[in-house]
TORPA-4810 file (N, C-alpha, C, O; in nm, 3 decimals):
<nodes>
NODE_1_2.039_-0.878_20.742_2.070_-0.739_20.716_1.941_-0.657_20.703_1.931_-0.547_20.757_X
NODE_2_1.843_-0.711_20.631_1.717_-0.638_20.615_1.653_-0.611_20.750_1.602_-0.501_20.775_X
NODE_3_1.656_-0.710_20.838_1.596_-0.693_20.970_1.667_-0.582_21.047_1.602_-0.500_21.112_X
NODE_4_1.799_-0.577_21.040_1.875_-0.472_21.108_1.840_-0.335_21.053_1.823_-0.239_21.128_X
NODE_5_1.829_-0.325_20.921_1.794_-0.197_20.860_1.654_-0.154_20.902_1.630_-0.036_20.928_X
NODE_6_1.562_-0.248_20.907_1.426_-0.217_20.949_1.423_-0.170_21.093_1.358_-0.070_21.124_X
NODE_7_1.493_-0.239_21.182_1.498_-0.202_21.323_1.557_-0.063_21.338_1.506_0.019_21.415_X
NODE_8_1.664_-0.036_21.266_1.727_0.096_21.278_1.634_0.205_21.226_1.627_0.313_21.285_X
NODE_9_1.565_0.179_21.118_1.472_0.278_21.066_1.363_0.307_21.168_1.326_0.423_21.187_X
NODE_10_1.312_0.206_21.233_1.211_0.224_21.336_1.269_0.305_21.452_1.203_0.394_21.505_X
NODE_11_1.392_0.275_21.491_1.457_0.346_21.601_1.477_0.493_21.564_1.450_0.581_21.645_X
NODE_12_1.524_0.518_21.443_1.544_0.656_21.400_1.409_0.728_21.395_1.398_0.844_21.437_X
NODE_13_1.309_0.661_21.345_1.175_0.718_21.341_1.130_0.756_21.481_1.080_0.867_21.503_X
NODE_14_1.148_0.667_21.575_1.109_0.694_21.714_1.194_0.805_21.773_1.144_0.888_21.849_X
NODE_15_1.322_0.808_21.738_1.411_0.912_21.788_1.366_1.049_21.740_1.360_1.144_21.817_X
NODE_16_1.336_1.056_21.612_1.292_1.184_21.558_1.160_1.225_21.619_1.135_1.344_21.639_X
NODE_17_1.076_1.129_21.647_0.947_1.160_21.709_0.967_1.208_21.852_0.898_1.301_21.895_X
NODE_18_1.059_1.149_21.925_1.078_1.187_22.064_1.164_1.312_22.077_1.163_1.377_22.181_X
NODE_19_1.237_1.344_21.974_1.320_1.465_21.975_1.231_1.587_21.966_1.115_1.577_21.925_X
NODE_20_1.283_1.700_22.002_1.209_1.822_21.984_1.197_1.856_21.836_1.135_1.956_21.800_X
NODE_21_1.255_1.773_21.752_1.257_1.802_21.609_1.121_1.798_21.545_1.100_1.867_21.445_X
NODE_22_1.028_1.722_21.596_0.897_1.709_21.534_0.789_1.709_21.640_0.812_1.671_21.755_X
NODE_23_0.673_1.752_21.600_0.559_1.748_21.692_0.532_1.605_21.734_0.563_1.511_21.660_X
NODE_24_0.475_1.588_21.850_0.452_1.455_21.905_0.374_1.366_21.810_0.404_1.248_21.797_X
NODE_25_0.273_1.423_21.742_0.191_1.341_21.655_0.256_1.317_21.519_0.212_1.229_21.445_X
NODE_26_0.358_1.392_21.486_0.425_1.378_21.357_0.548_1.289_21.372_0.621_1.301_21.471_X
NODE_27_0.573_1.204_21.277_0.684_1.111_21.287_0.795_1.140_21.187_0.887_1.060_21.174_X
NODE_28_0.790_1.248_21.119_0.891_1.278_21.019_0.856_1.212_20.886_0.784_1.112_20.880_X
NODE_29_0.906_1.271_20.783_0.878_1.218_20.650_0.971_1.101_20.619_1.073_1.085_20.685_X
NODE_30_0.936_1.022_20.521_1.028_0.915_20.480_1.164_0.971_20.440_1.267_0.907_20.464_X
NODE_31_1.165_1.089_20.380_1.292_1.150_20.341_1.377_1.187_20.462_1.498_1.168_20.461_X
NODE_32_1.313_1.238_20.567_1.385_1.273_20.689_1.442_1.149_20.756_1.556_1.148_20.803_X
NODE_33_1.361_1.043_20.761_1.409_0.918_20.820_1.526_0.862_20.739_1.626_0.816_20.795_X
NODE_34_1.512_0.867_20.607_1.619_0.817_20.520_1.747_0.897_20.537_1.857_0.842_20.525_X
NODE_35_1.734_1.026_20.566_1.852_1.111_20.583_1.932_1.073_20.707_2.054_1.087_20.707_X
NODE_36_1.865_1.027_20.812_1.933_1.002_20.939_1.963_0.855_20.968_2.046_0.826_21.055_X
NODE_37_1.898_0.764_20.900_1.922_0.622_20.927_2.069_0.583_20.909_2.124_0.515_20.995_X
NODE_38_2.135_0.624_20.800_2.276_0.586_20.787_2.364_0.642_20.900_2.457_0.576_20.946_X
NODE_39_2.334_0.763_20.945_2.411_0.823_21.054_2.387_0.748_21.185_2.479_0.731_21.265_X
NODE_40_2.265_0.705_21.207_2.236_0.627_21.327_2.317_0.498_21.328_2.374_0.461_21.430_X
NODE_41_2.323_0.430_21.214_2.404_0.309_21.204_2.552_0.340_21.224_2.621_0.271_21.298_X
NODE_42_2.599_0.444_21.158_2.742_0.476_21.156_2.791_0.531_21.290_2.899_0.495_21.335_X
NODE_43_2.713_0.616_21.352_2.760_0.688_21.470_2.705_0.638_21.603_2.768_0.655_21.707_X
NODE_44_2.587_0.576_21.600_2.516_0.548_21.724_2.464_0.406_21.734_2.370_0.380_21.810_X
NODE_45_2.522_0.315_21.659_2.471_0.177_21.654_2.470_0.111_21.792_2.384_0.027_21.819_X
NODE_46_2.561_0.148_21.879_2.566_0.085_22.010_2.445_0.120_22.097_2.421_0.055_22.199_X
NODE_47_2.370_0.223_22.058_2.252_0.263_22.135_2.122_0.206_22.081_2.017_0.220_22.144_X
NODE_48_2.127_0.142_21.967_2.009_0.079_21.910_1.976_-0.043_21.995_2.067_-0.121_22.022_X
NODE_49_1.854_-0.063_22.038_1.727_-0.009_21.990_1.665_0.098_22.079_1.544_0.119_22.070_X
NODE_50_1.740_0.167_22.162_1.686_0.268_22.253_1.674_0.402_22.179_1.774_0.470_22.159_X
NODE_51_1.553_0.441_22.138_1.540_0.561_22.056_1.584_0.690_22.126_1.636_0.780_22.061_X
NODE_52_1.565_0.698_22.255_1.607_0.817_22.328_1.759_0.831_22.324_1.811_0.940_22.301_X
NODE_53_1.828_0.721_22.345_1.975_0.726_22.344_2.030_0.748_22.202_2.132_0.814_22.185_X
NODE_54_1.963_0.692_22.101_2.005_0.716_21.963_1.990_0.864_21.930_2.080_0.925_21.872_X
NODE_55_1.877_0.922_21.967_1.854_1.064_21.941_1.957_1.150_22.014_2.010_1.245_21.957_X
NODE_56_1.984_1.118_22.140_2.084_1.192_22.216_2.222_1.180_22.151_2.295_1.278_22.140_X
NODE_57_2.256_1.061_22.110_2.384_1.037_22.043_2.394_1.120_21.915_2.496_1.185_21.891_X
NODE_58_2.289_1.119_21.834_2.292_1.197_21.709_2.308_1.345_21.739_2.383_1.415_21.670_X
NODE_59_2.239_1.395_21.841_2.252_1.537_21.876_2.394_1.568_21.926_2.449_1.673_21.893_X
NODE_60_2.451_1.478_22.005_2.587_1.501_22.056_2.691_1.495_21.945_2.797_1.556_21.956_X
NODE_61_2.662_1.421_21.841_2.756_1.405_21.730_2.718_1.493_21.611_2.752_1.462_21.497_X
NODE_62_2.648_1.603_21.638_2.596_1.688_21.532_2.702_1.726_21.429_2.674_1.729_21.310_X
NODE_63_2.821_1.754_21.474_2.926_1.794_21.380_2.968_1.678_21.290_3.029_1.700_21.185_X
NODE_64_2.938_1.555_21.329_2.973_1.437_21.250_2.860_1.389_21.160_2.878_1.298_21.079_X
NODE_65_2.742_1.449_21.174_2.627_1.406_21.095_2.645_1.443_20.949_2.714_1.540_20.914_X
NODE_66_2.583_1.365_20.865_2.578_1.400_20.724_2.502_1.532_20.712_2.424_1.567_20.800_X
NODE_67_2.525_1.602_20.604_2.456_1.729_20.583_2.304_1.710_20.583_2.230_1.792_20.637_X
NODE_68_2.259_1.601_20.523_2.115_1.575_20.515_2.054_1.555_20.653_1.949_1.612_20.683_X
NODE_69_2.118_1.476_20.737_2.064_1.450_20.871_2.075_1.574_20.958_1.984_1.604_21.035_X
NODE_70_2.185_1.646_20.948_2.201_1.768_21.026_2.088_1.865_20.994_2.035_1.930_21.084_X
NODE_71_2.052_1.876_20.867_1.945_1.968_20.830_1.811_1.925_20.889_1.727_2.010_20.920_X
NODE_72_1.789_1.795_20.906_1.666_1.746_20.969_1.657_1.800_21.111_1.553_1.850_21.152_X
NODE_73_1.765_1.789_21.186_1.765_1.836_21.324_1.757_1.988_21.331_1.692_2.042_21.420_X
NODE_74_1.823_2.057_21.239_1.817_2.203_21.238_1.678_2.252_21.204_1.630_2.350_21.262_X
NODE_75_1.611_2.185_21.109_1.474_2.222_21.074_1.382_2.201_21.194_1.294_2.282_21.221_X
NODE_76_1.404_2.092_21.265_1.323_2.062_21.382_1.343_2.166_21.492_1.247_2.207_21.557_X
NODE_77_1.466_2.208_21.512_1.496_2.309_21.614_1.433_2.442_21.576_1.380_2.513_21.662_X
NODE_78_1.437_2.476_21.448_1.377_2.601_21.401_1.226_2.597_21.420_1.166_2.697_21.461_X
NODE_79_1.164_2.484_21.390_1.019_2.470_21.406_0.982_2.481_21.554_0.881_2.542_21.588_X
NODE_80_1.062_2.421_21.641_1.034_2.428_21.785_1.045_2.571_21.835_0.967_2.614_21.920_X
NODE_81_1.141_2.646_21.783_1.159_2.786_21.824_1.039_2.870_21.781_0.995_2.957_21.856_X
NODE_82_0.986_2.844_21.662_0.869_2.918_21.614_0.749_2.887_21.702_0.672_2.977_21.735_X
NODE_83_0.730_2.760_21.740_0.618_2.721_21.825_0.628_2.785_21.963_0.526_2.814_22.025_X
NODE_84_0.750_2.805_22.012_0.770_2.860_22.147_0.733_3.008_22.154_0.711_3.060_22.263_X
NODE_85_0.725_3.074_22.041_0.694_3.218_22.042_0.554_3.245_22.078_0.513_3.361_22.083_X
</nodes>
């Protein structure tokens, strides 16, 4: 079980890094990773260990995300919009 949790955390970390949610060099805070790891297991486990597919799955299931994980993606989208200006 510990190994699965570790793998999922790494996948979520990579997903958040590859998402527009965070700058390429930034990997998200431990709190952000903790917010989305349970959702990745619950909603997107079939896509683990592919971080791109996990991230896509989480975005497609946005309405099903926990409030904490949804806010991570919304914060990332807001930050990306500010950078685009």
